C-alpha positions as CSV (number, residue, x, y, z in Angstrom):
1,X,0.0,0.0,0.0
2,X,1.0,3.6,-0.5
3,X,2.3,5.8,2.4
4,X,0.6,9.2,2.9
5,X,3.2,11.9,2.3
6,X,1.5,15.3,1.9
7,X,1.1,15.9,5.6
8,X,4.7,15.1,6.3
9,X,5.7,17.6,3.6
10,X,3.3,20.2,4.9
11,X,4.5,20.1,8.4
12,X,8.2,19.7,7.5
13,X,8.6,22.3,4.8
14,X,12.1,23.8,5.1
15,X,12.5,27.5,4.9
16,X,13.3,28.7,1.4
17,X,15.0,32.0,0.7
18,X,12.8,33.8,-1.8
19,X,14.6,36.7,-3.4
20,X,12.9,39.4,-5.4
21,X,13.2,39.0,-9.1
22,X,12.6,42.2,-11.1
23,X,9.9,41.8,-13.8
24,X,10.1,45.0,-15.8
25,X,6.5,46.1,-15.3
26,X,7.0,49.9,-15.1
27,X,5.4,50.6,-18.5
28,X,1.9,49.4,-19.1
29,X,-1.0,50.2,-21.4
30,X,-4.2,51.4,-19.8
31,X,-6.2,49.3,-22.2
32,X,-6.1,45.5,-22.4
33,X,-4.7,44.0,-25.6
34,X,-5.8,41.0,-27.4
35,X,-9.4,39.7,-27.4
36,X,-10.7,40.7,-24.0
37,X,-13.7,38.7,-22.7
38,X,-16.9,40.4,-21.7
39,X,-16.4,41.8,-18.2
40,X,-18.2,41.8,-15.0
41,X,-16.7,44.8,-13.3
42,X,-16.9,45.4,-9.5
43,X,-18.8,48.6,-8.7
44,X,-17.5,51.2,-6.3
45,X,-20.5,52.0,-4.2
46,X,-20.1,49.3,-1.5
47,X,-18.6,50.0,1.9
48,X,-15.3,48.3,2.4
49,X,-15.5,45.0,4.2
50,X,-14.6,44.9,7.8
51,X,-14.3,41.2,8.2
52,X,-17.9,40.7,9.3
53,X,-19.5,38.3,6.9
54,X,-22.7,38.8,4.9
55,X,-24.7,35.7,5.6
56,X,-27.8,36.1,3.6
57,X,-28.6,34.6,0.2
58,X,-27.5,31.7,-1.9
59,X,-24.4,31.6,-4.1
60,X,-25.1,31.2,-7.8
61,X,-24.7,27.7,-9.1
62,X,-25.2,28.0,-12.8
63,X,-22.0,26.2,-13.9
64,X,-21.3,26.1,-17.6
65,X,-20.8,22.6,-18.8
66,X,-17.3,22.0,-19.9
67,X,-15.9,20.2,-22.8
68,X,-14.1,16.9,-22.2
69,X,-10.6,17.4,-20.8
70,X,-8.5,16.7,-23.8
71,X,-5.1,18.1,-23.9
72,X,-4.7,20.5,-26.8
73,X,-1.7,20.3,-29.0
74,X,1.0,22.7,-27.8
75,X,2.3,24.6,-30.7
76,X,4.6,27.5,-31.1
77,X,7.9,28.1,-29.4
78,X,7.5,28.9,-25.7
79,X,9.9,31.3,-24.1
80,X,12.0,29.0,-22.0
81,X,14.0,31.9,-20.8
82,X,11.2,32.8,-18.4
83,X,12.6,30.6,-15.7
84,X,14.4,33.0,-13.3
85,X,17.6,32.6,-11.5
86,X,17.9,33.6,-7.9
87,X,18.9,37.3,-7.9
88,X,19.9,40.0,-5.5
89,X,18.7,42.8,-7.7
90,X,17.1,45.8,-6.0
91,X,13.3,45.7,-5.6
92,X,11.4,47.0,-8.6
93,X,9.9,50.4,-7.9
94,X,6.1,50.1,-7.8
95,X,4.7,51.4,-11.1
96,X,1.7,53.6,-11.7
97,X,-1.6,51.8,-11.6
98,X,-3.7,51.8,-14.8
99,X,-7.0,51.6,-12.9
100,X,-8.2,48.3,-14.3
101,X,-7.4,44.6,-14.1
102,X,-8.9,41.5,-15.7
103,X,-9.0,38.3,-13.7
104,X,-10.0,34.8,-14.8
105,X,-11.3,32.6,-12.0
106,X,-13.5,29.6,-11.4
107,X,-17.3,29.8,-10.7
108,X,-18.5,29.9,-7.1
109,X,-15.1,31.2,-5.9
110,X,-15.8,34.6,-4.5
111,X,-18.2,36.3,-2.1
112,X,-21.4,37.7,-3.6
113,X,-23.9,40.3,-2.4
114,X,-27.2,38.4,-3.1
115,X,-29.2,41.6,-3.3
116,X,-27.0,43.5,-5.8
117,X,-25.2,40.6,-7.5
118,X,-21.9,42.5,-6.8
119,X,-18.7,41.2,-5.2
120,X,-18.2,43.0,-1.8
121,X,-14.5,42.3,-1.4
122,X,-13.7,43.4,-5.0
123,X,-15.8,46.6,-4.5
124,X,-13.8,47.3,-1.4
125,X,-10.6,46.9,-3.3
126,X,-11.8,49.3,-6.0
127,X,-12.7,51.9,-3.3
128,X,-9.3,51.6,-1.7
129,X,-7.2,51.6,-4.9
130,X,-9.3,53.0,-7.7
131,X,-8.7,49.8,-9.7
132,X,-11.8,48.4,-11.4
133,X,-11.8,44.6,-11.6
134,X,-13.2,42.8,-14.6
135,X,-14.0,39.5,-12.9
136,X,-14.5,36.6,-15.2
137,X,-15.8,33.2,-14.1
138,X,-14.1,31.7,-17.2
139,X,-12.4,28.5,-15.8
140,X,-14.6,25.5,-15.7
141,X,-11.8,23.0,-16.3
142,X,-8.0,23.5,-16.3
143,X,-7.4,21.8,-19.7
144,X,-10.4,23.5,-21.3
145,X,-9.1,26.9,-20.2
146,X,-5.6,26.1,-21.3
147,X,-6.9,25.2,-24.7
148,X,-8.4,28.7,-25.0
149,X,-5.4,30.7,-23.9
150,X,-2.6,28.5,-25.3
151,X,-2.7,29.7,-28.9
152,X,-2.2,33.3,-27.8
153,X,0.5,32.4,-25.3
154,X,2.4,30.3,-27.9
155,X,2.2,33.2,-30.4
156,X,3.4,35.7,-27.9
157,X,0.0,37.6,-27.8
158,X,-1.9,38.9,-24.8
159,X,-4.6,36.6,-23.5
160,X,-6.9,39.4,-22.4
161,X,-6.3,38.4,-18.7
162,X,-3.9,40.0,-16.2
163,X,-4.4,37.3,-13.6
164,X,-5.3,33.6,-14.2
165,X,-6.1,31.1,-11.5
166,X,-5.0,27.6,-12.6
167,X,-4.7,24.6,-10.3
168,X,-1.3,23.4,-9.1
169,X,-0.6,20.8,-11.8
170,X,-1.5,23.3,-14.5
171,X,0.8,25.9,-12.8
172,X,3.7,23.4,-13.3
173,X,2.8,23.0,-16.9
174,X,2.6,26.7,-17.6
175,X,5.9,27.3,-16.0
176,X,7.5,24.4,-18.0
177,X,6.2,26.0,-21.2
178,X,7.4,29.5,-20.3
179,X,3.9,31.0,-20.5
180,X,3.9,32.9,-17.2
181,X,5.9,35.7,-15.6
182,X,8.2,35.4,-12.5
183,X,6.9,37.4,-9.6
184,X,8.6,40.3,-7.9
185,X,8.0,39.5,-4.3
186,X,8.8,43.1,-3.3
187,X,5.4,44.0,-4.8
188,X,3.7,41.4,-2.6
189,X,4.4,42.5,1.0
190,X,1.1,41.2,2.4
191,X,1.7,37.8,0.9
192,X,5.3,37.6,2.2
193,X,4.1,38.6,5.7
194,X,0.9,36.6,5.9
195,X,1.0,33.4,3.9
196,X,0.7,30.2,5.9
197,X,4.0,28.2,6.1
198,X,2.3,25.1,4.6
199,X,1.8,27.0,1.3
200,X,5.4,28.1,0.9
201,X,7.7,26.3,-1.5
202,X,5.2,23.9,-3.1
203,X,6.1,21.0,-5.3
204,X,4.6,22.6,-8.4
205,X,6.4,25.9,-8.1
206,X,9.5,25.8,-5.8
207,X,9.9,29.0,-3.9
208,X,6.6,30.3,-5.3
209,X,8.6,32.1,-8.0
210,X,5.6,32.2,-10.5
211,X,2.5,31.8,-8.4
212,X,0.9,32.5,-5.0
213,X,-2.0,30.5,-3.6
214,X,-5.6,31.6,-4.1
215,X,-7.5,28.9,-2.2
216,X,-6.9,25.2,-1.5
217,X,-9.0,22.1,-0.7
218,X,-9.3,18.4,-1.0
219,X,-10.5,16.2,-3.9
220,X,-12.8,13.5,-2.5
221,X,-16.3,12.3,-2.9
222,X,-19.6,14.2,-2.5
223,X,-22.7,12.2,-2.1
224,X,-26.4,12.4,-1.0
225,X,-27.1,9.6,1.5
226,X,-30.8,9.9,0.8
227,X,-30.1,8.8,-2.7
228,X,-27.3,6.3,-2.1
229,X,-29.1,4.7,0.8
230,X,-25.8,4.1,2.6
231,X,-22.6,5.7,3.6
232,X,-20.0,6.1,1.0
233,X,-16.4,5.4,2.1
234,X,-14.3,4.3,-0.9
235,X,-13.4,5.4,-4.4
236,X,-14.7,2.0,-5.6
237,X,-18.2,3.0,-4.4
238,X,-18.2,5.3,-7.5
239,X,-17.7,2.1,-9.6
240,X,-20.4,0.1,-7.8
241,X,-23.0,-1.1,-10.4
242,X,-25.7,-0.3,-7.9
243,X,-25.2,3.3,-8.8
244,X,-24.9,2.9,-12.6
245,X,-25.8,6.1,-14.4
246,X,-26.0,8.1,-11.2
247,X,-22.2,8.8,-10.8
248,X,-20.3,11.9,-11.7
249,X,-16.6,11.9,-12.4
250,X,-14.2,14.8,-13.1
251,X,-13.2,15.9,-16.6
252,X,-9.9,16.9,-15.0
253,X,-7.7,14.1,-16.1
254,X,-5.1,14.5,-13.3
255,X,-7.8,14.3,-10.6
256,X,-9.6,11.3,-11.9
257,X,-6.5,9.3,-12.8
258,X,-4.8,10.1,-9.5
259,X,-7.9,9.1,-7.5
260,X,-8.0,5.8,-9.4
261,X,-4.3,5.2,-8.7
262,X,-4.9,5.8,-5.0
263,X,-7.8,3.3,-5.1
264,X,-5.3,0.7,-6.4
265,X,-2.9,1.5,-3.5
266,X,-0.5,3.6,-5.6
267,X,0.6,7.1,-4.6
268,X,0.3,9.3,-7.7
269,X,3.9,10.6,-7.3
270,X,5.2,7.0,-7.4
271,X,3.1,5.8,-10.3
272,X,4.8,3.7,-13.0
273,X,3.4,3.4,-16.6
274,X,2.1,0.0,-15.6
275,X,0.3,1.5,-12.6
276,X,-1.3,4.2,-14.8
277,X,-2.4,1.6,-17.3
278,X,-4.1,-0.5,-14.6
279,X,-5.9,2.6,-13.2
280,X,-7.1,3.5,-16.7
281,X,-8.3,0.0,-17.4
282,X,-10.3,0.0,-14.1
283,X,-12.0,3.3,-15.1
284,X,-12.6,2.2,-18.7
285,X,-14.4,-1.0,-17.7
286,X,-16.9,1.1,-15.7
287,X,-17.2,3.7,-18.4
288,X,-18.0,1.2,-21.0
289,X,-20.6,-0.4,-18.7
290,X,-22.5,3.0,-18.5
291,X,-21.5,3.7,-14.9
292,X,-21.0,7.4,-15.2
293,X,-23.7,10.0,-15.9
294,X,-21.1,12.5,-17.1
295,X,-17.5,13.8,-16.7
296,X,-17.9,17.2,-15.2
297,X,-16.0,20.3,-14.7
298,X,-17.1,22.8,-12.1
299,X,-20.7,22.1,-13.2
300,X,-20.8,18.9,-11.2
301,X,-22.0,21.2,-8.4
302,X,-25.5,21.6,-10.0
303,X,-25.8,17.9,-10.7
304,X,-25.1,16.9,-7.1
305,X,-27.2,19.7,-5.6
306,X,-30.2,18.9,-7.8
307,X,-30.0,15.1,-7.2
308,X,-29.1,14.4,-10.9
309,X,-26.2,12.3,-9.5
310,X,-26.2,10.4,-6.2
311,X,-22.5,10.5,-5.8
312,X,-19.6,12.2,-7.6
313,X,-16.0,13.2,-7.3
314,X,-16.1,16.6,-5.5
315,X,-14.1,19.5,-4.2
316,X,-14.4,20.0,-0.4
317,X,-15.3,23.7,-0.5
318,X,-18.1,23.2,-3.0
319,X,-19.8,20.7,-0.7
320,X,-19.5,23.1,2.2
321,X,-21.3,25.7,0.1
322,X,-23.9,23.2,-1.0
323,X,-24.7,22.2,2.6
324,X,-25.1,25.8,3.6
325,X,-27.0,27.2,0.7
326,X,-28.4,24.5,-1.7
327,X,-28.7,21.0,-0.3
328,X,-28.2,20.2,3.4
329,X,-28.3,16.5,2.7
330,X,-25.0,16.2,0.8
331,X,-21.9,14.9,2.5
332,X,-18.2,15.1,1.7
333,X,-15.8,12.2,2.4
334,X,-12.1,11.6,1.8
335,X,-12.0,8.0,0.6
336,X,-10.3,5.4,2.7
337,X,-7.6,5.1,-0.1
338,X,-6.9,8.8,0.1
339,X,-7.8,12.1,-1.4
340,X,-5.8,14.8,-3.2
341,X,-4.7,18.2,-1.8
342,X,-5.2,20.8,-4.5
343,X,-4.1,24.4,-4.6
344,X,-5.5,27.0,-7.0
345,X,-3.0,29.8,-7.7
346,X,-2.9,33.4,-9.0
347,X,-0.4,33.9,-11.8
348,X,0.5,36.6,-14.4
349,X,0.4,35.3,-17.9
350,X,2.9,36.6,-20.4
351,X,1.5,39.7,-22.1
352,X,-0.5,40.8,-19.1
353,X,-1.5,44.4,-19.9
354,X,-1.9,45.7,-16.3
355,X,0.7,44.0,-14.1
356,X,0.8,46.7,-11.5
357,X,-2.9,46.4,-10.9
358,X,-2.6,42.7,-10.9
359,X,0.1,42.8,-8.2
360,X,-2.1,45.1,-6.1
361,X,-5.1,42.8,-6.3
362,X,-3.1,39.6,-5.7
363,X,-1.5,41.2,-2.6
364,X,-4.9,42.5,-1.3
365,X,-6.1,38.9,-0.8
366,X,-3.4,38.4,1.9
367,X,-5.1,40.9,4.2
368,X,-7.6,39.7,6.8
369,X,-10.0,42.4,5.6
370,X,-10.3,40.5,2.3
371,X,-9.5,36.9,3.2
372,X,-12.0,36.5,6.1
373,X,-15.2,37.5,4.4
374,X,-14.1,35.5,1.3
375,X,-13.6,32.4,3.4
376,X,-16.8,33.0,5.3
377,X,-18.7,32.9,2.0
378,X,-17.0,30.3,-0.1
379,X,-15.8,27.9,2.6
380,X,-12.4,26.9,1.1
381,X,-9.0,26.5,2.8
382,X,-7.5,30.0,3.0
383,X,-3.7,30.3,2.7
384,X,-3.8,33.5,4.8
385,X,-2.5,33.5,8.4
386,X,-5.2,34.2,11.0
387,X,-8.3,33.5,8.9
388,X,-9.4,30.4,10.7
389,X,-9.1,32.1,14.1
390,X,-11.1,35.1,12.9
391,X,-13.9,33.0,11.5
392,X,-14.2,31.4,14.9
393,X,-14.3,34.8,16.6
394,X,-17.0,36.0,14.2
395,X,-19.0,32.9,14.8
396,X,-19.0,33.6,18.6
397,X,-19.8,37.3,18.0
398,X,-22.9,36.3,15.9
399,X,-24.0,33.9,18.7
400,X,-23.5,36.6,21.3
401,X,-25.6,39.0,19.2
402,X,-28.5,36.5,19.1
403,X,-27.9,35.2,15.6
404,X,-27.7,31.5,16.0
405,X,-28.2,30.5,12.4
406,X,-25.4,32.8,11.2
407,X,-23.2,31.5,14.0
408,X,-23.9,27.9,13.1
409,X,-22.9,28.6,9.5
410,X,-19.6,30.2,10.5
411,X,-18.9,27.4,13.0
412,X,-19.4,24.9,10.1
413,X,-17.0,26.9,7.9
414,X,-14.4,27.1,10.7
415,X,-14.8,23.4,11.2
416,X,-14.9,22.2,7.6
417,X,-12.8,24.6,5.6
418,X,-9.5,24.0,7.4
419,X,-8.4,20.3,7.1
420,X,-7.5,18.6,10.4
421,X,-4.2,16.9,10.9
422,X,-6.0,13.6,10.7
423,X,-7.5,14.5,7.3
424,X,-4.2,15.7,6.0
425,X,-2.6,12.4,6.9
426,X,-4.6,10.8,4.1
427,X,-4.2,13.3,1.3
428,X,-1.6,13.2,-1.4
429,X,0.2,15.3,-4.0
430,X,-0.2,15.0,-7.7
431,X,2.6,13.6,-9.8
432,X,4.6,16.3,-11.5
433,X,4.2,15.0,-15.0
434,X,6.8,15.4,-17.7
435,X,5.5,16.4,-21.2
436,X,5.7,12.8,-22.4
437,X,3.9,11.5,-19.2
438,X,1.2,14.0,-19.6
439,X,0.6,12.9,-23.2
440,X,0.5,9.3,-22.2
441,X,-2.0,9.9,-19.3
442,X,-4.2,12.1,-21.6
443,X,-4.3,9.4,-24.3
444,X,-5.5,6.8,-21.7
445,X,-8.0,9.3,-20.2
446,X,-9.4,10.2,-23.6
447,X,-10.3,6.6,-24.2
448,X,-12.2,6.6,-20.9
449,X,-14.2,9.7,-21.5
450,X,-15.2,8.6,-25.0
451,X,-16.3,5.2,-23.7
């Protein structure tokens, strides 16, 4: 059997000297280049957040169905010179803000004012800085999003985004291809001061030279016990013919293949080609038998909340939201064979038109003013020091003020959003795939999703 190793790495991370790398961002155009997506821009009328959560309303859940997670052909000649060396150059002077920034993120991943439809924390940022945020819920699946921006990145064109928010394994891929900019840490003082130690020096970006964490969580299983009729405890429950046609799987190749490897007793990082073939064969047999209703991106949320699937691969924070706002019956479980620790990250793609504004927004999320209300709404694992403690304080304040329902919600977030040591003992890292390994894994996965 495999040996859990993520927790040991989290608690035993050595200190890494992260030196500032100048990124030449002093000059920038006030207008985005390239084909810019239609924007949802934060307004400026809201009062800045004070860390006290809004608790009314239900987050939107209208996920956009994603295409299957095929790996697009990588064309063009990536700039391999983007990998920085450690440098002692002086900190880059902070450039003038352009007053706008475009950010691509996932659905259901920010706090929402249910009365206005606005984003309170982004509105507070605009009030403080004068920077308007065009917030795009454009990432439903890592590979799908990569397929949209890759042609521009390969051609050296702007993507239309100043910040993108890929998952850890995609971060490693973007770095390998030279598609993202090294970060000047002198422009990220809040990050440097307030990031939790467990998020420093990750496997996918040693030294956080290109990325800083947005949110984290665990890949496991979400299920509705009123529909399954029993407790779900293993990944193989997803393959039980008793649930044929009522099971959701992820269209994210790396998630689905890695969870199948774990179910076979293989840690993804240690997987051999033979291990990967065995995991693929296991999934293919079930797919050909009609076991899976669909392979979902972020839109699995709607299927589980509505009861279209009885059980599915799931992200921990989504299930927390679902329990609070959409379906109190659903449960989240880390399978006995293990789950996966994922970290979504903020990055600057090559050609970003407003890097100064991007730095300001990225660093803003490492203040309690922004991070606490964000966590109290979305329920994911925050990388910011002090958030879990403040959520607990806010819960008690709500209880003392005679608001038990709000207090119960915050207590649940404080309990469920931050993995316990016991839970972290049974979560694993992804394998850092080489280009050839990624191609092989994708070829096997494409057979599965096409049945």
